[in-house]
C-alpha positions as CSV (number, residue, x, y, z in Angstrom):
1,M,28.4,11.1,5.1
2,T,25.8,8.7,6.4
3,S,25.3,8.0,10.1
4,N,24.1,4.6,10.9
5,G,21.4,6.0,13.2
6,D,20.1,8.3,10.5
7,E,20.2,5.6,7.8
8,R,18.4,3.2,10.2
9,A,15.7,5.9,11.0
10,I,15.1,6.5,7.2
11,R,14.8,2.8,6.5
12,E,12.3,2.6,9.4
13,V,10.3,5.5,7.8
14,M,10.2,3.5,4.5
15,A,9.1,0.3,6.3
16,T,6.4,2.1,8.2
17,W,5.2,3.7,5.0
18,H,4.8,0.3,3.3
19,E,3.1,-1.2,6.4
20,A,0.7,1.8,6.6
21,T,0.0,1.7,2.9
22,R,-0.7,-2.1,3.1
23,A,-3.1,-1.4,6.0
24,G,-4.9,1.4,4.1
25,D,-3.9,3.8,6.9
26,V,-3.7,7.1,5.0
27,D,-3.2,9.2,8.2
28,A,-0.1,7.1,9.2
29,V,1.3,7.7,5.7
30,L,0.6,11.4,5.9
31,A,2.5,11.6,9.2
32,L,5.7,10.5,7.3
33,M,5.8,13.3,4.8
34,A,6.6,17.0,4.8
35,E,3.7,19.5,4.3
36,D,5.4,20.6,1.0
37,V,6.1,17.1,-0.3
38,V,6.3,16.7,-4.1
39,F,5.8,13.4,-6.0
40,L,7.1,13.1,-9.5
41,G,6.2,10.4,-11.9
42,A,6.5,9.8,-15.6
43,G,3.6,10.9,-17.7
44,R,1.7,12.8,-15.0
45,P,2.0,16.3,-13.5
46,P,3.7,16.6,-10.1
47,L,1.6,16.0,-7.1
48,R,2.3,18.9,-4.7
49,G,1.7,18.9,-1.0
50,K,0.4,16.7,1.7
51,A,-3.2,17.8,1.2
52,A,-3.1,16.8,-2.5
53,F,-1.7,13.4,-1.6
54,A,-4.4,13.0,1.1
55,A,-7.2,13.9,-1.4
56,L,-5.9,11.4,-4.0
57,A,-5.3,8.6,-1.4
58,R,-8.9,9.0,-0.1
59,A,-10.6,9.5,-3.5
60,G,-11.2,5.8,-4.1
61,G,-12.9,5.1,-0.8
62,S,-13.9,1.5,-0.5
63,A,-13.3,1.0,-4.2
64,A,-9.6,1.7,-3.8
65,P,-7.2,-1.2,-4.5
66,R,-5.2,-2.8,-1.8
67,I,-1.6,-1.7,-2.2
68,D,1.3,-3.8,-1.2
69,A,4.8,-2.5,-1.8
70,A,8.4,-3.5,-1.2
71,S,11.6,-1.6,-1.6
72,D,15.1,-2.9,-2.3
73,V,17.2,0.0,-1.0
74,R,20.3,0.4,-3.2
75,E,21.8,3.5,-1.5
76,V,21.2,5.9,1.4
77,R,23.2,9.1,1.7
78,V,22.8,11.7,4.5
79,S,24.1,15.2,4.6
80,G,23.0,17.2,7.6
81,D,19.2,17.5,7.7
82,W,18.8,16.1,4.1
83,A,19.1,12.6,2.8
84,F,18.4,10.7,-0.4
85,V,17.5,7.1,-1.0
86,W,17.8,5.2,-4.3
87,A,15.7,2.1,-4.3
88,H,14.0,-0.4,-6.5
89,L,10.3,-0.4,-5.7
90,T,7.7,-3.0,-6.5
91,V,4.0,-2.1,-6.1
92,V,1.1,-4.6,-6.4
93,A,-2.4,-3.1,-6.6
94,T,-5.2,-5.6,-6.0
95,P,-8.8,-4.4,-6.8
96,P,-11.3,-5.0,-4.0
97,D,-13.6,-6.9,-6.3
98,G,-11.1,-9.7,-6.7
99,G,-10.0,-8.7,-10.2
100,P,-6.4,-9.3,-11.4
101,A,-3.7,-7.5,-9.5
102,V,-1.5,-4.9,-11.3
103,T,2.2,-4.9,-10.6
104,R,4.4,-1.9,-11.3
105,A,8.2,-1.8,-10.6
106,G,11.1,0.5,-11.1
107,D,13.7,2.7,-9.6
108,T,12.9,5.6,-7.2
109,L,14.8,8.5,-5.8
110,S,13.4,9.9,-2.5
111,V,14.6,12.9,-0.7
112,F,14.1,13.1,3.1
113,R,14.4,16.1,5.4
114,K,14.8,16.1,9.1
115,E,12.1,18.1,10.8
116,A,11.9,18.5,14.6
117,G,14.4,15.6,14.9
118,R,12.6,13.1,12.7
119,W,13.0,12.2,9.0
120,V,10.1,12.9,6.7
121,L,9.7,12.4,2.9
122,A,10.1,15.8,1.1
123,R,10.5,14.7,-2.6
124,D,9.9,11.5,-4.4
125,A,10.5,10.6,-8.0
126,N,9.7,7.2,-9.4
127,M,10.0,5.5,-12.7
128,L,7.6,2.6,-12.1
129,A,6.4,0.8,-15.2
130,P,3.9,-2.1,-15.6
131,V,5.3,-5.5,-15.0
132,P,3.8,-8.0,-17.5
133,A,1.7,-10.7,-15.8
134,A,3.3,-14.2,-15.9
135,P,1.9,-16.2,-18.7
136,T,-0.5,-19.0,-17.7
137,T,-0.1,-22.4,-19.2
138,G,-3.1,-24.4,-20.4
139,G,-3.5,-27.9,-19.1
């Protein structure tokens, strides 16, 4: 059962996440996740906990790429204080030196938990894969 209010709140969390990521605001992103958050991705070990996410997000410093992401939400289901979202995610990482952007896209499954009356990300699994650059034509 999905309440419209809960679904709307979860979609707002996702939109805020994308906006904060685009702005490079790590603290705002951290506020949207549970302390025990787990991120799963193909070909890499799980990233466990908010502190591990923070360390990774801040590791690049000024050399970190600018990240722009967009989700096409396919399904939201809420059951009590738990919810899942299936979405198609596209992420574009642009290096600060003006090098070519790298685009990755794929499906994600995110699990949210309601804590103190607000939805936070608890688990996230994504199957993002590189998107080939569009061929350039010679003139």
